[in-house]
BADOZA-572944 format. One line per field, with one value per residue: residue number from 1; x negated, z negated, y of N, C-alpha, C, O in turn. Coordinates in pm, whole numbers, plus 32768, in hexadecimal, padded with zeros to 4 digits. Atoms other than C-alpha are relative to their C-alpha. Example, Ala and Ser with C-alpha at 12.3 -4.5 7.8 and 13.67 -1.06 7.14 Angstrom:
2
num: c(1, 2) .
nX: c(7FA7, 8052) .
nZ: c(8000, 8006) .
nY: c(7F89, 7F89) .
caX: c(7B32, 7AA9) .
caZ: c(7CF4, 7D36) .
caY: c(7E3E, 7F96) .
cX: c(7FA6, 804D) .
cZ: c(8000, 7FB7) .
cY: c(8078, 806D) .
oX: c(7F3E, 801A) .
oZ: c(7FBE, 7FA6) .
oY: c(8076, 80DC) .
This chain:
55
num: c(1, 2, 3, 4, 5, 6, 7, 8, 9, 10, 11, 12, 13, 14, 15, 16, 17, 18, 19, 20, 21, 22, 23, 24, 25, 26, 27, 28, 29, 30, 31, 32, 33, 34, 35, 36, 37, 38, 39, 40, 41, 42, 43, 44, 45, 46, 47, 48, 49, 50, 51, 52, 53, 54, 55) .
nX: c(8062, 7FC6, 802B, 808A, 8059, 8009, 804A, 808D, 8031, 8009, 8076, 8076, 8011, 8026, 808B, 8056, 7FFC, 804F, 808E, 8021, 8000, 7F87, 7FFE, 7F8D, 7FF7, 7FD2, 7F73, 7FB3, 7FF6, 7FA7, 7F79, 7FDA, 7FE9, 7F7E, 7F9A, 7FF5, 7FB9, 7F74, 7FCD, 7FEF, 7F86, 7F8C, 7FF2, 7FC8, 7F75, 7FB5, 7FFC, 7FC7, 7F87, 7F8C, 7FD8, 7F8B, 7FDC, 7F85, 7F83) .
nZ: c(7FD8, 7FC0, 803C, 7FD8, 8053, 8083, 7FEE, 7FEF, 8082, 8052, 7FD2, 802B, 8090, 8017, 7FD4, 8062, 807A, 7FE8, 8007, 808C, 8066, 8052, 8061, 7FF6, 7F7E, 7FA0, 8020, 7FD3, 7F6E, 7FDC, 8020, 7F97, 7F85, 8010, 7FF7, 7F75, 7FB6, 8026, 7FBC, 7F72, 7FF5, 8017, 7F89, 7F96, 801F, 7FF1, 7F73, 7FAE, 7FBA, 8039, 807A, 7FE7, 8071, 8044, 7FCB) .
nY: c(8062, 8075, 807E, 8022, 7FAD, 8041, 807E, 7FDC, 7FD6, 8079, 804B, 7FB5, 8013, 808B, 8011, 7FBC, 8051, 8079, 7FDE, 7FE1, 8069, 7FF7, 7F92, 7FA6, 7FBC, 8066, 8019, 7F8B, 8005, 806F, 7FD4, 7FA0, 804C, 8041, 7F97, 7FD5, 8069, 7FF2, 7F89, 8023, 8052, 7FA9, 7FAB, 8055, 801A, 7F83, 7FDB, 806C, 7FD7, 8043, 7FBD, 7FAE, 7FA9, 802B, 7FC7) .
caX: c(D4AD, D4EA, D4DA, D398, D2FE, D350, D2CD, D188, D164, D1A8, D09F, CFA5, CFE1, CFC8, CE82, CDEF, CE5D, CDBB, CC6E, CC7D, CC2E, CD56, CDB9, CEAD, CE58, CE87, CFD0, D047, CFF9, D0A9, D1DA, D1DC, D1C0, D2ED, D3B2, D362, D3D4, D519, D545, D514, D625, D713, D6CE, D714, D859, D8CA, D87A, D920, DA32, DB16, DB26, DC7C, DCE7, DDF5, DF5D) .
caZ: c(4B01, 4BD5, 4B68, 4C2E, 4B6D, 4A25, 4AAA, 4B12, 49BC, 4913, 49E7, 4997, 4820, 482D, 48EF, 47FC, 46D7, 4774, 4776, 45FD, 44D5, 43F4, 431A, 42EE, 4435, 44FD, 4448, 4495, 4608, 4618, 4570, 466A, 478A, 4702, 46DF, 4843, 48C7, 4807, 4895, 49F5, 49BA, 4933, 4A5A, 4B4B, 4A98, 4A90, 4C01, 4C6F, 4D73, 4CB6, 4B87, 4B7B, 4AAA, 49A5, 4A0F) .
caY: c(56FC, 55CD, 5461, 5439, 555D, 54B0, 5364, 5409, 54AA, 535B, 52B3, 53C6, 53A7, 522B, 523A, 5336, 525B, 5129, 51DF, 521F, 5143, 50EA, 520E, 532E, 53DF, 529E, 5258, 53B9, 5393, 5241, 52D9, 53F8, 5301, 5243, 5388, 53F3, 529F, 52CD, 542D, 53A2, 52A0, 53A8, 548F, 536F, 5324, 5491, 54BE, 5379, 53A6, 52B8, 539A, 543D, 5569, 552A, 5564) .
cX: c(8048, 7FD3, 7F70, 7F9A, 7FEC, 7FB1, 7F6B, 7FC3, 7FF0, 7F84, 7F80, 7FE5, 7FD2, 7F6F, 7F9F, 7FFA, 7FAA, 7F6A, 7FD2, 7FFC, 8083, 7FF4, 8076, 8010, 8034, 8095, 8059, 8013, 805C, 8092, 8032, 801E, 8089, 8071, 8012, 8045, 8095, 803F, 8018, 807E, 807D, 8017, 803A, 8094, 8055, 8011, 8042, 8082, 807E, 8034, 8072, 801C, 807F, 807A, 8039) .
cZ: c(803C, 7FB8, 8024, 7FB4, 7F77, 8009, 800E, 7F7A, 7FA2, 8025, 7FD1, 7F6B, 7FE1, 8027, 7F9E, 7F7E, 800F, 7FF2, 7F70, 7FAA, 7FB1, 7F97, 8018, 8088, 806B, 7FE9, 8032, 8098, 802E, 7FE4, 8069, 8083, 7FFB, 800E, 8091, 8056, 7FE3, 8048, 8094, 8014, 7FF0, 807A, 8075, 7FE9, 8018, 8094, 8057, 8041, 7FC6, 7F81, 8020, 7F87, 7FBD, 803D, 7FA3) .
cY: c(7F87, 7F81, 7FDB, 8055, 7FBF, 7F7E, 801A, 802A, 7F89, 7FB1, 8044, 7FEB, 7F72, 7FE7, 8042, 7FB0, 7F83, 8019, 801B, 7F82, 800C, 806F, 805B, 8043, 7FA0, 7FE2, 8071, 7FFF, 7F90, 8024, 8063, 7FB9, 7FBD, 8067, 802E, 7F96, 8006, 8078, 7FE3, 7FAF, 8055, 8059, 7FB1, 7FE9, 807D, 8024, 7F95, 802D, 7FC1, 8042, 8061, 8059, 7FCC, 8044, 8067) .
oX: c(80BA, 7F72, 7F28, 7F2B, 7F7C, 7F62, 7F19, 7F52, 7F91, 7F3B, 7F23, 7F73, 7F7A, 7F26, 7F35, 7F90, 7F65, 7F1E, 7F5A, 803A, 80C1, 7F8B, 80C6, 807F, 8087, 80E2, 80C6, 8080, 80A8, 80EB, 80A5, 807D, 80D3, 80D7, 8084, 8092, 80E7, 80AE, 807B, 80C9, 80DE, 8089, 808F, 80E3, 80C0, 8079, 804E, 80D2, 80EC, 80A0, 8064, 800A, 80CF, 8070, 80A2) .
oZ: c(801B, 7F6C, 7FD2, 7F99, 7F45, 7FB0, 7FD6, 7F5B, 7F54, 7FCE, 7FA4, 7F43, 7F8D, 7FE0, 7F7F, 7F3F, 7FB1, 7FD3, 7F57, 7FC9, 7FAE, 7F59, 8072, 80BA, 80BD, 8049, 8066, 80CA, 808D, 8031, 8095, 80C8, 805D, 804D, 80BE, 80B0, 803D, 807C, 80CD, 8073, 8039, 80A6, 80BF, 8047, 8055, 80BC, 80D1, 8002, 7FDE, 7F52, 8076, 7F15, 7FFD, 8071, 7FC0) .
oY: c(7F69, 7F83, 7FA3, 8027, 7FB5, 7F5F, 7FD1, 8004, 7F82, 7F81, 8001, 7FD4, 7F5E, 7FA1, 800A, 7FA7, 7F5B, 7FBE, 8029, 7F1C, 8076, 8082, 8042, 8050, 7FC4, 7FD9, 805A, 801A, 7FA2, 7FFF, 805C, 7FDB, 7FBF, 804B, 8040, 7FB8, 7FF2, 806E, 8011, 7FC6, 8044, 806A, 7FE4, 7FEE, 8075, 8057, 7FA8, 8073, 7FF3, 8021, 80B8, 802F, 7F88, 80B3, 80A1) .
C-alpha cells in the first residue's frame, strides 16, 4: 500500500467516527485512523530516497 492509501483510509475512519456518538465504536475508529496515519508516515520514511542501507 502507498502512503496515500493509508492517508485515505485514515480520513475515512475519522469521518466515520465523527458521525458517531461517543462510545467504543467511535474510539475504535479514531484509533484506526491514528494507526493509518502512522503507517503512512512509516511508508514515507521507508520509501524516502535519503534512506541508505547499512554498510
